[in-house]
N, C-alpha and C positions, 0 to 999 in steps of 0.2 A: 818500632811502633811510634807513630807520630803523636805529639802532644795533642790531646783533645781538650779544647777550651769549652767551658760551659757557655751555652748560648745565653744571650741577654734575656731577661724576663720579658714577656709580652707587654705592650703598652697597656696602661690602665684605662678603663672605660672613662669617658668624659664625666667630670664631676667627682671622681674618686681620687683621694689623695693617698700617696704612698707613706707608710709609717717609716720614720727614721730611727735607726738604732744609734743613739747618741751616748758616747762615753765621755768622762771628764777625768783628766789627770788629777792626782791627789793634790798637788800644789796649786793648781788652778781652782780646785774645789774649795780650798780654804778661803778664797776671795781676797779682795783688796779693798780696804776702806778708803773712800774718797769723800771730801766735803767741798771740793772745787772741781769744776770742769771748764776747760777753755775750748771753745768750739770755733772752728774755721771751716771754710768751704770754698770750693772751686765749682766750675760748671759740671764737673764729673764726680765729685766726692765730697763727703763731710768728714772732717777729722775731729775727734773728741779726745782731748788729753785730760786724763783724770789724775788729780793730785790731792794731797791733804795738807791743810794749813794748821799748824799747831800754835797755841797761844805762846807768845814770847819768842817764837822762832821766826826770824825775818826772811828765811829762805825756805824753799820747798823744791821738790822735783816731781816730774811726771812719773807716776807708777804704772800707768797703763794707757795705751793709745788704741783707740778703736777707729777704723776707717770703714765707711759705708757709702754705697751709692745713694743718690737722692731718693730713689724708689724704696730701697731697704730702710732708709732712715724714716721716711714717712710712714711705712708700715710699723716700724718700731715705735714711733710717736703714738700711733693709734693704739698699739698694744699697751703702752705705758698709760695712756689716758683711761683705757678700759680697766686696767688693773688698779689704778688710783680710785676709780669709781667703786670697784668692788671692795677695796680696802676701807674706804670711807663709809660704805653701806654697812660694813661689819663692825668697824672700830670707831667711827665718828670722823668728823671733818679734821683734816690735817691743817693745823694752824701755822701760819708763817710768822707769828709774833716772835720778837726777839732775834730774828735772823738779821745778820749784818746787811747793810744796804749793798746793792749790787756793785756800787763803786768801790767798796772795800775788798770783797772777794766773794767767791761763790760761783753759782751757775750763771754764766754770762753768755749772751749771744755773741757770736764771732763776727768777723768781717770777711768779705770775699777776698781771697788771695789771688794774685795774678797767675 
């Protein structure tokens, strides 16, 4: 008897989105704290290296790297903006007072790499 493969589901009607069943590994679910991100890009991708800087420790290392296409990054940016707006509507404005200048460390714009 030949293996019978399940046929793919029919395409969704225009305007309908498919629900994703997303799972998360336990170690990934714990998260990684970052207070610094270095961002670089090429014509094809953005690379974000997340690290944490600790007082009195002159060295750090990248704990997580995320690579995205420009299109996905722009969608991510819009989602972040929307979520910051919701957060501030609920909890008040996020103040940036006391943050180190961008020359010291933190979230810095990157440069295009060859």
